[in-house]
Backbone as a chain_set.jsonl record, in Angstrom:
{"seq": "XXXXXXXXXXXXXXXXXXXXXXXXXXXXXXXXXXXXXXXXXXXX", "coords": {"N": [[-29.957, -8.848, -20.336], [-29.464, -6.175, -18.342], [-27.825, -2.961, -18.362], [-27.527, -1.881, -15.859], [-27.727, -4.129, -14.198], [-25.456, -5.515, -14.957], [-23.506, -3.708, -14.129], [-23.987, -3.713, -11.372], [-23.332, -6.366, -10.775], [-20.632, -6.349, -11.407], [-19.693, -4.556, -9.494], [-20.271, -5.984, -7.182], [-18.594, -8.201, -7.496], [-16.11, -6.891, -7.453], [-16.177, -5.899, -4.89], [-16.138, -8.258, -3.407], [-13.62, -9.342, -4.13], [-12.019, -7.337, -3.171], [-12.505, -7.557, -0.476], [-11.403, -10.076, 0.003], [-8.742, -9.525, -0.569], [-8.168, -7.592, 1.383], [-8.446, -9.146, 3.69], [-6.373, -10.989, 3.272], [-4.161, -9.268, 3.295], [-4.332, -8.354, 5.898], [-3.817, -10.704, 7.312], [-1.224, -11.177, 6.48], [0.073, -8.921, 7.527], [-0.227, -9.466, 10.227], [1.326, -11.777, 10.476], [3.837, -10.718, 9.88], [4.149, -8.99, 12.005], [4.168, -10.798, 14.145], [6.505, -12.146, 13.501], [8.375, -10.094, 13.78], [8.209, -9.661, 16.519], [9.104, -12.146, 17.441], [11.749, -12.1, 16.473], [12.726, -9.91, 17.893], [12.608, -10.882, 20.481], [14.442, -12.975, 20.322], [16.797, -11.542, 19.918], [17.088, -10.191, 22.295]], "CA": [[-29.089, -8.357, -19.257], [-29.445, -4.71, -18.384], [-26.553, -2.318, -18.027], [-27.49, -1.712, -14.405], [-27.45, -5.434, -13.596], [-24.043, -5.781, -15.241], [-22.731, -2.829, -13.242], [-24.145, -4.211, -10.004], [-22.56, -7.605, -10.651], [-19.216, -5.969, -11.413], [-19.412, -3.955, -8.186], [-20.301, -7.068, -6.199], [-17.348, -8.954, -7.687], [-15.009, -6.047, -6.999], [-16.302, -5.831, -3.44], [-15.695, -9.545, -2.877], [-12.172, -9.493, -4.28], [-11.437, -6.345, -2.272], [-12.617, -8.143, 0.851], [-10.415, -11.155, 0.058], [-7.434, -8.876, -0.533], [-8.035, -6.965, 2.699], [-8.23, -10.239, 4.636], [-5.031, -11.519, 3.027], [-3.196, -8.268, 3.767], [-4.414, -8.358, 7.353], [-3.132, -11.909, 7.773], [0.198, -10.959, 6.219], [0.543, -7.941, 8.505], [-0.168, -10.162, 11.51], [2.499, -12.659, 10.435], [5.029, -9.871, 9.948], [4.219, -8.494, 13.378], [4.59, -11.937, 14.964], [7.903, -12.395, 13.178], [9.146, -9.007, 14.386], [8.233, -9.936, 17.961], [9.983, -13.308, 17.607], [13.129, -11.655, 16.264], [13.075, -9.019, 18.998], [12.812, -11.743, 21.651], [15.699, -13.704, 20.109], [17.908, -10.591, 20.068], [17.177, -9.76, 23.692]], "C": [[-29.006, -6.834, -19.366], [-28.075, -4.18, -17.982], [-26.413, -2.177, -16.51], [-27.139, -3.034, -13.72], [-25.97, -5.79, -13.773], [-23.156, -4.973, -14.302], [-22.787, -3.329, -11.805], [-23.333, -5.484, -9.779], [-21.066, -7.307, -10.597], [-18.816, -5.382, -10.06], [-19.366, -5.019, -7.096], [-19.019, -7.888, -6.279], [-16.161, -8.175, -7.146], [-14.996, -5.987, -5.475], [-15.785, -7.114, -2.803], [-14.19, -9.694, -2.979], [-11.442, -8.506, -3.375], [-11.415, -6.89, -0.849], [-11.578, -9.245, 1.038], [-9.011, -10.572, 0.201], [-7.169, -8.261, 0.843], [-7.744, -8.016, 3.763], [-6.815, -10.788, 4.51], [-3.966, -10.556, 3.549], [-3.173, -8.211, 5.287], [-3.658, -9.537, 7.941], [-1.622, -11.76, 7.602], [0.797, -9.993, 7.245], [0.703, -8.598, 9.873], [1.065, -11.06, 11.572], [3.79, -11.863, 10.548], [5.238, -9.344, 11.367], [4.716, -9.597, 14.312], [6.073, -12.228, 14.754], [8.801, -11.344, 13.835], [9.28, -9.233, 15.89], [9.191, -11.092, 18.243], [11.446, -12.903, 17.482], [13.602, -10.767, 17.408], [13.386, -9.834, 20.252], [14.142, -12.486, 21.523], [16.91, -12.8, 20.312], [18.155, -10.262, 21.534], [17.927, -10.779, 24.554]], "O": [[-28.535, -6.291, -20.366], [-27.281, -4.873, -17.345], [-25.325, -2.334, -15.955], [-26.349, -3.058, -12.776], [-25.324, -6.297, -12.856], [-22.181, -5.486, -13.751], [-21.774, -3.366, -11.107], [-22.722, -5.662, -8.725], [-20.326, -7.932, -9.838], [-17.737, -5.672, -9.543], [-18.526, -4.964, -6.198], [-18.427, -8.228, -5.254], [-15.305, -8.733, -6.461], [-13.936, -6.021, -4.851], [-15.086, -7.078, -1.79], [-13.545, -10.126, -2.024], [-10.362, -8.811, -2.869], [-10.444, -6.711, -0.114], [-10.949, -9.344, 2.091], [-8.199, -11.061, 0.986], [-6.077, -8.399, 1.394], [-6.899, -7.809, 4.634], [-6.14, -11.024, 5.511], [-2.989, -10.977, 4.17], [-2.115, -8.041, 5.892], [-2.948, -9.399, 8.937], [-0.843, -12.163, 8.467], [1.89, -10.222, 7.764], [1.662, -8.316, 10.592], [1.763, -11.102, 12.585], [4.727, -12.28, 11.229], [6.364, -9.268, 11.857], [5.574, -9.362, 15.163], [6.801, -12.517, 15.703], [9.856, -11.671, 14.379], [10.348, -9.017, 16.462], [9.994, -11.025, 19.174], [12.282, -13.314, 18.287], [14.75, -10.864, 17.84], [14.314, -9.515, 20.994], [14.882, -12.612, 22.498], [17.937, -13.246, 20.823], [19.297, -10.078, 21.956], [18.091, -10.569, 25.756]]}, "num_chains": 1, "name": "protein.A"}
């Protein structure tokens, strides 16, 4: 196992987990936005 291969695998893993995190944060932001809209409608 070369150092370069190890580095590339680590970068690939980091990229994948970053992508998962970004997706999760996006979904969370969407839910918060939907909730804010729901609350605003209920107040009105």
